[in-house]
C-alpha positions as CSV (number, residue, x, y, z in Angstrom):
1,D,178.0,220.3,31.1
2,F,178.4,216.6,30.3
3,K,174.4,215.8,30.2
4,N,173.9,218.5,26.9
5,P,176.4,216.1,24.7
6,L,175.2,213.0,26.0
7,N,171.4,214.2,25.2
8,V,172.4,215.5,21.8
9,I,173.9,211.8,21.2
10,G,170.7,210.0,22.5
11,I,168.4,212.2,20.0
12,A,170.6,211.7,17.4
13,A,170.9,207.8,18.1
14,D,167.4,207.6,18.6
15,L,166.6,209.1,15.1
16,A,169.4,207.6,13.5
17,G,167.8,204.1,14.4
18,M,164.7,204.9,13.2
19,E,163.4,202.6,10.4
20,T,162.3,205.9,8.2
21,A,165.8,207.8,8.6
22,T,166.9,208.6,5.0
23,P,171.0,208.0,4.7
24,Q,171.3,211.8,4.3
25,A,169.3,211.7,8.1
26,R,171.7,209.1,8.9
27,Q,174.8,211.1,7.9
28,L,173.7,214.0,9.7
29,A,173.2,212.0,13.2
30,R,176.4,210.7,13.0
31,S,178.2,213.8,12.4
32,R,176.4,215.4,15.2
33,I,177.4,211.9,17.3
34,R,181.0,212.7,16.6
35,K,181.2,216.5,17.2
36,Q,179.8,215.7,20.8
37,V,182.3,213.0,21.4
38,D,185.1,215.2,20.7
39,R,183.2,217.9,22.8
40,L,182.9,215.4,25.6
41,S,186.5,214.3,25.1
42,T,187.8,217.7,25.5
43,M,186.0,218.6,28.4
44,V,186.9,215.6,30.3
45,N,190.8,216.2,29.9
46,E,189.9,219.8,30.7
47,L,188.3,218.5,34.0
48,L,191.4,215.8,35.1
49,E,193.9,218.8,33.9
50,F,192.5,221.3,36.4
51,T,191.8,218.8,39.0
52,R,195.2,217.6,38.4
53,G,196.8,220.9,38.5
54,T,198.4,220.1,35.4
55,Q,199.7,222.6,32.8
56,S,196.7,222.2,30.1
57,S,198.1,222.2,26.5
58,L,197.2,224.6,24.3
59,V,197.0,224.4,20.2
60,L,196.8,227.7,18.9
61,A,195.3,227.9,15.6
62,E,195.0,231.6,13.3
63,T,190.8,231.4,13.3
64,D,187.9,233.4,11.6
65,Y,186.2,234.9,14.9
66,R,183.0,235.1,12.5
67,A,182.9,232.1,11.4
68,Y,183.9,229.8,14.5
69,V,181.0,231.9,16.1
70,H,179.1,231.3,13.3
71,R,179.6,226.7,13.4
72,L,179.3,226.9,17.3
73,L,176.2,228.6,18.0
74,E,174.7,226.4,15.4
75,D,175.7,223.2,17.0
76,L,174.2,224.6,20.1
77,Q,171.2,226.0,19.1
78,P,169.0,223.0,18.9
79,E,170.1,222.3,22.9
80,L,169.0,225.6,23.8
81,G,165.5,225.4,21.7
82,E,164.6,222.2,23.5
83,C,164.5,224.7,27.3
84,S,162.6,227.3,25.7
85,V,165.6,229.3,25.5
86,I,165.5,232.4,22.5
87,L,169.4,232.9,21.8
88,E,170.3,236.2,19.2
89,C,173.2,237.8,18.4
90,E,172.6,241.8,18.9
91,N,175.4,242.3,16.0
92,E,177.4,240.5,14.0
93,P,180.6,238.5,15.3
94,P,183.3,240.4,13.5
95,P,185.2,239.0,11.0
96,V,188.6,239.3,13.0
97,M,191.8,236.8,13.2
98,L,192.6,234.9,16.7
99,L,194.7,232.5,17.3
100,L,192.7,230.6,19.3
101,D,192.6,226.7,20.4
102,P,189.5,225.7,19.0
103,S,188.4,222.8,21.0
104,R,189.4,224.3,24.6
105,L,187.3,227.6,23.5
106,V,184.0,225.9,22.6
107,H,184.3,224.8,26.3
108,V,183.9,228.5,27.7
109,F,180.8,229.2,25.0
110,T,179.0,225.9,26.1
111,N,179.6,226.6,30.4
112,L,178.2,229.8,29.8
113,L,175.1,229.3,27.8
114,N,174.3,226.6,30.1
115,N,174.8,228.8,32.9
116,A,172.3,231.3,31.6
117,V,169.9,228.4,30.7
118,D,170.0,227.6,34.2
119,A,169.0,230.9,35.4
120,M,166.4,231.2,33.3
121,P,164.2,227.4,34.4
122,N,161.2,229.1,32.9
123,G,162.3,230.2,29.3
124,G,164.2,233.2,28.4
125,K,166.8,234.8,26.0
126,V,170.0,235.0,25.5
127,K,171.9,238.0,23.7
128,L,175.4,238.1,22.1
129,R,177.1,241.0,21.6
130,F,180.7,241.7,20.0
131,T,182.8,244.7,20.7
132,V,186.3,244.9,18.9
133,G,189.2,247.2,20.2
134,A,192.6,248.1,19.1
135,K,194.1,244.7,20.6
136,E,191.4,242.6,21.8
137,I,187.5,241.9,20.7
138,V,185.1,241.5,23.6
139,T,182.8,238.6,23.7
140,E,179.5,239.6,26.1
141,I,176.8,236.8,27.0
142,E,173.6,238.2,28.3
143,D,170.6,236.2,29.9
144,T,166.9,237.5,31.6
145,G,167.9,235.6,34.6
146,Q,167.8,237.1,38.2
147,G,171.8,237.8,37.8
148,V,174.5,236.6,39.9
149,A,174.1,236.5,43.7
150,P,176.0,239.1,45.4
151,E,176.9,236.5,48.3
152,I,178.6,234.8,45.4
153,A,179.8,237.5,43.3
154,P,183.5,238.0,44.5
155,R,184.2,234.4,44.6
156,L,182.4,233.6,41.2
157,F,185.3,232.0,39.5
158,E,187.2,230.5,42.3
159,A,186.9,226.5,42.1
160,F,184.1,224.8,43.8
161,A,182.3,228.0,44.7
162,T,178.8,227.5,43.4
163,H,175.2,229.2,44.2
164,G,171.7,228.0,43.2
165,K,172.3,224.9,41.2
166,A,171.5,221.5,43.4
167,H,174.0,219.4,41.5
168,G,176.4,222.1,40.7
169,S,180.6,221.3,41.6
170,G,181.9,225.1,41.3
171,L,184.4,224.0,38.8
172,G,182.9,225.6,35.4
173,L,183.2,229.0,35.8
174,S,187.0,228.4,37.3
175,I,187.7,226.0,34.3
176,C,186.7,228.9,32.2
177,K,189.0,231.2,33.7
178,R,191.4,228.9,32.9
179,I,191.0,228.8,29.6
180,I,190.6,232.2,29.0
181,D,193.7,233.0,31.0
182,D,195.7,230.4,29.0
183,H,194.4,232.5,25.8
184,H,195.8,235.5,27.5
185,G,192.3,237.1,27.9
186,R,190.3,238.0,30.7
187,I,186.8,237.2,31.9
188,E,184.3,238.6,34.0
189,A,180.6,239.1,35.4
190,R,178.3,241.6,36.2
191,N,174.9,242.4,36.5
192,E,172.7,245.1,34.6
193,P,170.1,247.0,36.5
194,G,166.3,245.6,35.8
195,R,168.2,243.0,33.7
196,G,170.2,239.7,34.2
197,A,173.8,238.8,34.5
198,V,176.6,239.5,31.7
199,F,179.8,237.4,31.4
200,A,181.8,238.9,29.3
201,F,185.6,237.2,27.5
202,A,188.4,239.2,26.1
203,L,190.5,237.3,23.6
204,P,193.3,239.8,22.0
205,L,193.9,239.7,18.1
206,A,195.9,237.8,16.2
207,R,199.0,240.2,15.0
């Protein structure tokens, strides 16, 4: 998870340092670097709090989910494109209001999308879909990989459970679960026959 923002920082720094870079290009690079530094800082804090067993701070703000998802995917699209992965939304994120900690929820999206990329080493497609119920909104992320291995499925969200990733720590999904739990939501995974893995998380609507 740390490699992706570091890669974006490196590319942006190289572009900003080019003699031919325009002021606008340098400003864009600066903005991208700032976002990735903030993202790394949040990830480090999340990891430290998780491993220490301390209570994570949750700063909730009423957030338009459609605008939030669009901004997030715009930031992540370049990372996915470099891995020959196509990202598409099957339907528009609904313009519902949620009480979110935006900086922490970013980690859930990035971890699930990075896992999907890892499951498709030769490229593929990631689909997002959204369903609104009476009390919650469900976000699903589906890849075209091999699906969740049966031997890891029961322990998927446990700490240090990992499978098929040579350098995986087994902490990513357990941290995702903690973030969703802190939002009073739920997260689960399933395999679709003849397709890949689907990770779904539900978040309560703001009242």
